[in-house]
C-alpha positions in Angstrom: -26.6 -10.4 13.1 -27.2 -7.4 10.7 -23.6 -6.4 10.0 -20.1 -7.2 10.9 -16.6 -5.8 10.8 -13.6 -8.1 10.5 -10.2 -6.7 11.4 -7.6 -8.3 9.1 -4.0 -7.2 8.5 -1.8 -5.9 5.8 0.3 -9.1 6.4 -2.3 -10.7 4.1 -0.5 -9.0 1.2 2.8 -10.7 2.1 5.1 -10.9 -0.9 2.7 -9.0 -3.1 3.4 -5.7 -1.4 6.8 -4.6 -2.3 8.2 -1.0 -2.5 9.7 0.2 -5.8 13.5 0.5 -5.6 13.3 4.3 -5.5 10.5 4.4 -2.8 11.0 4.0 1.0 7.7 2.1 1.4 5.1 0.3 -0.7 1.5 1.5 -0.7 -1.3 -1.0 -0.3 -4.4 -0.7 -2.4 -7.4 -2.9 -3.1 -5.8 -3.7 -6.5 -3.1 -5.8 -4.8 -4.0 -9.5 -4.6 -2.8 -11.2 -1.4 0.2 -13.5 -1.5 0.7 -14.3 2.2 4.1 -15.5 3.3 3.3 -16.9 6.7 0.6 -18.8 8.5 -0.7 -15.6 10.1 -1.4 -14.0 6.7 -2.8 -17.3 5.3 -5.4 -17.6 8.1 -6.4 -13.9 7.8 -7.0 -14.3 4.0 -9.0 -17.4 4.7 -11.2 -15.5 7.2 -11.6 -12.7 4.7 -12.8 -15.3 2.2 -15.4 -16.6 4.7 -16.7 -13.2 5.3 -17.1 -12.6 1.5 -18.9 -16.0 1.3 -21.3 -15.0 4.0 -21.9 -11.7 2.2 -22.7 -13.5 -1.1 -24.8 -16.3 0.4 -26.4 -14.9 3.5 -26.5 -11.2 2.5 -24.5 -10.3 5.6 -23.3 -6.7 5.4 -19.7 -6.8 6.3 -16.5 -4.7 6.2 -13.1 -6.2 6.0 -10.5 -3.8 7.4 -6.8 -4.6 6.7 -5.1 -2.7 9.5 -1.4 -1.9 9.4 0.9 -1.3 12.3 -0.1 1.4 14.8 2.5 3.3 16.7 2.3 6.2 19.0 3.4 9.5 17.5 6.4 9.9 19.8 7.6 6.3 20.2 10.8 5.8 22.1 13.0 2.8 22.3 14.6 1.9 25.6 18.1 0.7 25.5 19.5 -1.6 28.1 
């Protein structure tokens, strides 16, 4: 394998990603250290660490992509 992309999640940030009181959302940057708050975030951070280890030890070129939620532009909610 010459290179790899790992799709992680912004859930890895967990409790570290909080919006300021005057802001509607918090922005995620690479400066935020992950503080996962559930098993999903913990396992994603563990996998990210493994990818970083492979990069250091095996020189594997890799990209870790922390994806957020994806919604269609005109999402509708059905009511029963």
